[in-house]
C-alpha positions as CSV (number, residue, x, y, z in Angstrom):
1,X,-41.9,-13.6,5.6
2,X,-38.7,-15.7,5.6
3,X,-35.6,-14.0,6.9
4,X,-32.7,-13.7,4.4
5,X,-30.2,-16.6,4.3
6,X,-27.2,-15.8,6.4
7,X,-24.0,-15.9,4.4
8,X,-20.4,-15.3,5.6
9,X,-18.6,-12.5,3.9
10,X,-14.8,-13.0,3.6
11,X,-12.8,-9.7,3.4
12,X,-9.8,-10.1,1.2
13,X,-6.6,-8.7,2.6
14,X,-6.6,-5.9,0.0
15,X,-9.7,-4.4,1.7
16,X,-8.1,-4.1,5.1
17,X,-9.0,-5.4,8.5
18,X,-11.4,-3.0,10.2
19,X,-13.4,-0.3,8.4
20,X,-15.3,-2.5,5.9
21,X,-15.7,-5.4,8.4
22,X,-17.0,-3.1,11.1
23,X,-19.5,-1.4,8.8
24,X,-20.8,-4.7,7.4
25,X,-21.1,-6.2,10.9
26,X,-23.1,-3.1,12.0
27,X,-25.4,-3.9,9.0
28,X,-25.9,-7.4,10.5
29,X,-23.6,-9.3,8.2
30,X,-21.4,-12.2,9.4
31,X,-17.8,-11.3,8.4
32,X,-14.4,-13.1,8.4
33,X,-11.2,-11.3,7.8
34,X,-8.3,-12.7,5.7
35,X,-5.6,-12.1,8.4
36,X,-7.6,-13.9,11.0
37,X,-7.3,-17.1,9.0
38,X,-4.3,-16.8,6.7
39,X,-0.9,-15.2,6.7
40,X,-0.1,-12.2,4.6
41,X,2.1,-14.4,2.5
42,X,-0.6,-16.9,1.7
43,X,-1.1,-17.1,-2.1
44,X,-4.5,-16.3,-3.5
45,X,-5.2,-19.7,-4.9
46,X,-4.6,-21.3,-1.5
47,X,-6.9,-19.1,0.5
48,X,-9.5,-19.0,-2.3
49,X,-9.6,-22.8,-2.2
50,X,-10.1,-22.8,1.6
51,X,-12.7,-20.1,1.5
52,X,-14.6,-22.0,-1.2
53,X,-14.5,-25.1,0.9
54,X,-16.0,-23.2,3.9
55,X,-18.7,-21.7,1.6
56,X,-17.8,-18.2,2.4
57,X,-18.4,-15.3,0.0
58,X,-15.3,-13.3,-1.1
59,X,-15.3,-9.5,-1.2
60,X,-12.3,-8.1,-3.0
61,X,-11.0,-5.2,-5.0
62,X,-8.5,-7.3,-6.8
63,X,-9.1,-6.7,-10.5
64,X,-6.9,-9.6,-11.6
65,X,-8.9,-12.6,-10.5
66,X,-10.6,-13.0,-13.8
67,X,-7.3,-12.7,-15.7
68,X,-5.0,-15.0,-13.7
69,X,-5.2,-18.6,-14.5
70,X,-4.3,-20.0,-11.1
71,X,-6.9,-17.8,-9.3
72,X,-9.6,-18.6,-11.9
73,X,-8.9,-22.3,-11.5
74,X,-9.1,-22.1,-7.7
75,X,-12.4,-20.1,-7.9
76,X,-13.8,-22.6,-10.3
77,X,-12.6,-25.8,-8.6
78,X,-13.6,-24.7,-5.1
79,X,-16.9,-23.2,-6.1
80,X,-16.1,-19.7,-4.8
81,X,-18.5,-16.8,-4.9
82,X,-16.6,-13.6,-5.6
83,X,-17.8,-10.0,-5.4
84,X,-15.3,-7.6,-6.9
85,X,-15.3,-3.9,-6.2
86,X,-14.5,-2.1,-9.5
87,X,-14.0,1.4,-8.2
88,X,-10.3,2.2,-7.9
89,X,-8.6,4.6,-5.6
90,X,-11.3,5.1,-3.0
91,X,-10.7,5.2,0.7
92,X,-11.8,2.5,3.2
93,X,-14.9,4.5,4.5
94,X,-16.1,5.0,0.9
95,X,-15.5,1.3,0.1
96,X,-17.4,0.4,3.3
97,X,-20.3,2.6,2.1
98,X,-20.4,0.9,-1.3
99,X,-20.4,-2.6,0.2
100,X,-23.1,-1.6,2.7
101,X,-25.3,-0.2,-0.1
102,X,-24.8,-3.4,-2.1
103,X,-25.3,-5.8,0.8
104,X,-28.9,-6.8,0.0
105,X,-28.0,-7.4,-3.6
106,X,-24.8,-9.4,-2.6
107,X,-26.9,-11.6,-0.4
108,X,-29.6,-12.1,-3.1
109,X,-27.0,-13.0,-5.8
110,X,-25.0,-15.2,-3.4
111,X,-27.9,-17.4,-2.5
112,X,-29.7,-17.5,-5.8
113,X,-26.8,-18.4,-8.1
114,X,-24.9,-21.6,-7.9
115,X,-21.2,-21.2,-7.4
116,X,-18.7,-20.5,-8.7
117,X,-19.2,-17.0,-10.0
118,X,-17.7,-13.6,-10.2
119,X,-19.8,-10.5,-9.8
120,X,-18.8,-6.9,-9.9
121,X,-19.8,-4.0,-7.6
122,X,-19.6,-0.5,-9.0
123,X,-18.9,2.6,-7.0
124,X,-22.7,3.4,-7.0
125,X,-23.5,0.0,-5.5
126,X,-24.7,-1.7,-8.6
127,X,-24.0,-5.5,-8.5
128,X,-23.8,-7.5,-11.7
129,X,-23.0,-11.1,-12.3
130,X,-20.1,-11.1,-14.8
131,X,-18.8,-14.7,-14.9
132,X,-21.6,-17.2,-14.1
133,X,-21.0,-20.8,-13.0
134,X,-21.7,-22.0,-16.5
135,X,-19.2,-19.6,-18.1
136,X,-16.5,-20.4,-15.6
137,X,-16.9,-24.1,-15.7
138,X,-17.0,-24.1,-19.6
139,X,-13.9,-21.9,-19.8
140,X,-11.7,-23.0,-16.9
141,X,-12.5,-26.7,-16.1
142,X,-9.7,-29.0,-17.2
């Protein structure tokens, strides 16, 4: 049996620096943290472009990515794979549990779908592709 393809998960600054990263690393994931690579003042479209260039997979709870033109363009142009937690107002340990529960699905979707895309993760760990490559490219490519 072939081992799962190793992806690098990039933890957006809104998710913190420790709790989620530590849990995902304990689950065997490769994890990079926003503040280890970018300043707190770095605008989203800048780090999204760099993360896309590196081929990393974004984990975020920012609900505005699919509504802000600059971020959508950065995601689309840099072929970023985004997984967005939809549950609001939950603590770090609960968010870590949700991401841990969804990790297998995140990996499967990340390697089986061409970027760019935006997928959502619910509080129960359900992962659903919301904006496919085709949909993003059709809507947001100049």
